C-alpha positions as CSV (number, residue, x, y, z in Angstrom):
1,M,6.6,39.9,118.6
2,K,6.4,40.5,114.9
3,K,6.1,37.4,112.8
4,G,8.5,36.7,109.9
5,K,7.8,35.0,106.7
6,V,5.2,32.3,105.9
7,I,7.3,29.5,104.6
8,M,6.0,26.3,103.0
9,I,8.4,23.3,103.2
10,T,7.7,20.1,101.4
11,G,9.1,16.7,102.6
12,A,9.2,18.0,106.1
13,S,9.1,14.7,108.1
14,K,12.8,14.1,108.2
15,G,16.2,15.2,106.9
16,F,16.6,18.7,105.4
17,G,12.9,19.3,105.6
18,F,12.7,18.6,109.3
19,E,15.7,20.8,110.0
20,M,14.3,23.6,107.9
21,V,11.1,23.6,109.9
22,R,13.2,23.8,113.1
23,A,15.3,26.7,111.7
24,A,12.2,28.6,110.5
25,L,10.4,28.4,113.8
26,A,13.5,29.5,115.6
27,N,13.6,32.5,113.3
28,N,10.0,33.4,114.3
29,D,8.7,32.4,110.9
30,R,5.4,30.7,110.4
31,V,5.7,27.3,108.7
32,I,3.5,25.2,106.5
33,A,5.1,21.7,106.6
34,T,3.9,19.0,104.2
35,V,4.2,15.3,104.9
36,R,2.8,12.3,103.2
37,K,1.6,10.7,106.5
38,E,1.7,10.9,110.3
39,P,1.3,14.7,110.7
40,E,0.7,14.2,114.4
41,K,4.2,12.9,114.9
42,L,5.7,16.1,113.5
43,Y,3.4,18.2,115.6
44,Q,4.6,16.4,118.7
45,S,8.3,16.9,117.6
46,F,7.7,20.7,117.8
47,D,5.5,20.7,120.9
48,Y,2.4,21.8,118.9
49,N,3.9,25.1,118.1
50,P,1.0,27.4,117.0
51,D,3.2,28.8,114.2
52,L,3.4,25.4,112.6
53,F,0.7,24.1,110.3
54,I,1.1,20.6,108.9
55,V,-0.7,19.3,105.9
56,T,-0.7,15.9,104.3
57,M,0.3,16.1,100.7
58,D,1.7,13.8,98.0
59,V,3.6,16.0,95.5
60,T,2.9,13.5,92.7
61,R,-0.9,14.0,93.1
62,E,-1.9,17.5,91.9
63,D,-5.3,17.3,93.6
64,T,-3.7,16.8,97.1
65,V,-1.2,19.6,96.3
66,K,-4.0,22.1,95.5
67,T,-5.9,21.1,98.6
68,A,-2.9,21.5,100.8
69,V,-2.1,25.0,99.4
70,Q,-5.7,26.1,99.9
71,S,-5.7,24.8,103.5
72,A,-2.4,26.7,104.2
73,L,-3.9,29.9,102.8
74,G,-6.9,29.4,105.0
75,R,-4.6,29.2,108.0
76,F,-2.0,31.9,107.4
77,G,-3.6,33.9,104.5
78,T,-0.5,33.9,102.3
79,I,2.7,32.0,101.3
80,D,5.9,34.1,101.1
81,T,8.4,31.3,100.5
82,L,8.2,27.8,99.0
83,I,11.0,25.4,99.7
84,N,10.7,22.4,97.4
85,N,12.5,19.8,99.4
86,A,10.5,16.6,98.8
87,G,12.5,14.0,96.8
88,Y,14.4,10.7,96.9
89,G,17.2,8.9,95.0
90,L,17.1,5.9,92.7
91,I,20.2,3.8,92.4
92,G,20.7,1.7,89.3
93,A,22.2,1.7,85.8
94,V,20.0,3.2,83.1
95,E,19.6,-0.2,81.5
96,E,18.7,-1.8,84.9
97,A,16.0,0.8,85.8
98,S,12.5,-0.1,84.7
99,D,10.1,2.3,83.1
100,A,8.0,2.4,86.2
101,E,11.1,3.1,88.4
102,V,12.3,5.9,86.2
103,R,8.8,7.5,86.0
104,K,8.3,7.3,89.7
105,Q,11.6,9.1,90.2
106,Y,10.6,11.9,87.8
107,D,7.1,12.1,89.1
108,T,8.5,13.0,92.6
109,N,11.7,15.0,91.9
110,V,10.6,16.9,88.8
111,F,6.8,16.8,88.1
112,G,6.0,16.9,91.8
113,L,8.2,20.0,92.2
114,I,6.4,21.6,89.3
115,N,3.0,20.7,90.7
116,V,3.8,22.6,93.9
117,I,5.2,25.6,92.1
118,R,2.0,25.9,90.0
119,A,-0.2,25.7,93.0
120,V,1.7,28.4,94.9
121,L,2.4,30.9,92.2
122,P,-1.1,32.5,92.0
123,V,-0.8,33.9,95.5
124,M,2.8,35.0,94.9
125,R,1.7,36.8,91.7
126,Q,-1.1,38.4,93.5
127,N,1.3,39.6,96.2
128,K,3.9,40.7,93.6
129,S,6.5,39.0,95.8
130,G,7.8,35.7,96.8
131,H,10.7,33.3,96.8
132,I,10.9,29.7,95.5
133,I,13.8,27.6,96.7
134,N,14.3,24.3,94.8
135,I,16.6,21.8,96.5
136,S,19.0,20.5,93.9
137,S,22.2,18.6,94.4
138,L,25.9,18.6,93.4
139,F,24.7,15.7,91.2
140,G,22.7,18.4,89.2
141,Y,26.1,19.5,87.8
142,D,27.8,16.2,87.1
143,A,26.4,12.7,87.1
144,V,27.8,9.6,88.7
145,A,27.4,6.0,87.5
146,G,24.5,4.4,89.4
147,W,22.9,7.7,90.3
148,T,22.3,8.6,86.6
149,I,18.5,8.9,86.7
150,Y,18.6,10.7,90.0
151,S,21.2,13.1,88.7
152,S,19.2,13.8,85.6
153,T,16.2,14.9,87.8
154,K,18.5,17.4,89.6
155,F,19.9,18.6,86.2
156,A,16.2,19.3,85.4
157,V,15.7,21.1,88.7
158,E,18.6,23.4,87.9
159,G,17.2,24.1,84.4
160,I,13.7,24.7,85.7
161,S,15.0,27.1,88.3
162,T,17.0,29.0,85.7
163,G,14.1,29.5,83.3
164,L,11.6,30.0,86.1
165,A,13.7,32.9,87.5
166,K,13.5,34.7,84.1
167,E,9.8,34.2,84.0
168,L,9.2,35.4,87.5
169,S,11.7,38.2,88.0
170,P,9.5,40.9,86.4
171,L,6.7,39.8,88.8
172,G,8.8,40.4,91.9
173,I,9.3,36.7,92.6
174,R,12.8,35.3,93.2
175,V,14.1,31.7,92.6
176,T,17.0,29.9,94.1
177,A,18.4,26.4,93.2
178,L,20.1,25.3,96.4
179,A,22.6,22.5,95.6
180,P,23.9,20.6,98.7
181,G,26.9,18.4,98.7
182,L,26.9,15.3,100.9
183,F,25.2,16.0,104.3
184,S,24.6,13.6,107.2
185,T,20.9,13.2,106.7
186,D,19.2,9.9,106.2
187,F,19.2,10.3,102.4
188,L,21.4,7.2,102.1
189,G,19.2,5.4,104.5
190,K,17.0,2.7,103.1
191,S,13.9,4.8,103.6
192,S,15.2,7.7,101.4
193,F,16.4,5.9,98.3
194,S,15.4,3.0,96.2
195,E,17.4,0.5,94.1
196,S,16.4,-0.8,90.7
197,K,15.1,-4.3,91.1
198,R,17.0,-5.5,88.1
199,I,20.8,-6.0,88.5
200,I,22.9,-6.7,85.5
201,P,26.3,-8.4,86.3
202,E,28.2,-6.4,83.6
203,Y,27.7,-3.2,85.7
204,A,29.4,-4.7,88.7
205,E,32.5,-2.5,88.4
206,T,30.6,0.7,88.1
207,V,27.1,0.7,89.6
208,G,27.8,-2.4,91.7
209,Q,30.6,-0.5,93.4
210,V,28.3,2.4,94.2
211,R,25.8,0.0,95.7
212,Q,28.5,-1.5,98.0
213,R,29.8,1.9,99.2
214,I,26.4,3.3,100.3
215,S,26.4,1.8,103.7
216,G,29.9,3.1,104.4
217,H,28.9,6.6,103.4
218,H,25.6,6.7,105.4
219,G,26.1,8.8,108.5
220,N,29.6,9.8,107.5
221,Q,28.9,12.7,105.1
222,P,30.7,15.9,106.0
223,G,27.8,18.4,105.8
224,D,25.8,19.5,108.9
225,P,22.1,19.5,108.0
226,R,21.3,22.1,110.6
227,K,23.7,24.5,109.0
228,L,22.1,24.0,105.6
229,A,18.7,24.5,107.0
230,E,19.7,27.8,108.6
231,L,21.2,28.8,105.3
232,A,18.0,28.1,103.4
233,I,15.9,30.0,105.9
234,S,18.3,33.0,106.0
235,I,18.2,33.5,102.2
236,T,14.4,33.8,102.4
237,H,15.0,37.1,104.3
238,I,17.3,38.9,101.8
239,D,16.2,41.1,99.0
240,E,18.4,39.6,96.3
241,P,18.9,35.9,96.9
242,P,21.3,34.0,94.6
243,L,19.8,32.0,91.7
244,H,22.4,29.2,92.1
245,L,23.8,28.5,95.6
246,L,26.1,25.6,96.5
247,A,26.2,24.2,100.0
248,G,29.3,22.5,101.2
249,K,33.0,22.6,100.2
250,D,32.5,19.3,98.4
251,A,29.8,20.8,96.3
252,I,32.1,23.7,95.3
253,D,34.9,21.4,94.4
254,W,32.5,19.1,92.5
255,V,31.0,21.9,90.4
256,Q,34.3,23.6,89.7
257,N,35.8,20.2,88.5
258,A,32.8,19.7,86.3
259,A,33.1,23.2,84.8
260,A,36.8,22.7,84.2
261,K,36.1,19.4,82.3
262,T,33.5,21.0,80.2
263,A,35.8,24.0,79.4
264,D,38.6,21.6,78.4
265,E,36.3,19.7,76.1
266,I,35.0,22.8,74.5
267,E,38.6,23.9,73.7
268,K,39.5,20.4,72.4
269,W,36.6,20.5,69.9
270,R,36.4,24.2,69.3
271,D,37.5,24.2,65.7
272,I,35.1,21.5,64.6
273,S,32.2,22.9,66.8
274,S,32.7,26.4,65.3
275,S,32.8,25.2,61.7
276,M,29.1,24.4,61.4
277,N,27.9,27.6,59.8
278,H,27.1,27.9,56.1
279,D,30.1,28.5,53.9
280,L,30.2,32.0,52.5
């Protein structure tokens, strides 16, 4: 049977990443799955499928990223698609979050994503083809109190994807920013997000409320992770994938509401905003 794409998926040990591995293997693709630890556990989950190659990699360490990519090329010879899925969330007000907490969030969600892109692009340029899918979020379009730092990293992912697409389109490489709404993964589980150690009482009505609601949301999100995984794998097999793709009705509503608020504000301030040119 003819094999499909060679797909590299970061953050594959759980959540979206795990489901994407499942969907890709079911689609007869070959998969490079990256994990930070316990690769044997993931192999066991998929019955040691010969089309699955697991590498340990920390996206924040460029040396491990380069080594992982070279190992993957040694196994499958190429990488057709990269799905940048690794990431986590930080809950806390901007004032509450320490410099170390903010930098760790950016090191993973932004700089780590760029590390992997840089490592994979040489083979895609050589092939004059490829597809990079960056997992964004509905929070990449409008921020929420308490998730401000996390949201800002997803705004960055959207911007990186937009500019990257312009750089890579002439080279035959496509880019998609895939922005899920709320899905019933373990993202809201204690192992997938962190909280700022500092808590300031004055933020109790905003960030404090977000902290209290997390346990109620966990496991009750409307989105089906398997459906999102199948969507992600399916768009790797089309010639003209979208640059921006929302996943979930809540994501559509969220982004449309954000766009409407921005449009209203533009109109409210149009006269002042448009009066900035030199007087003639």
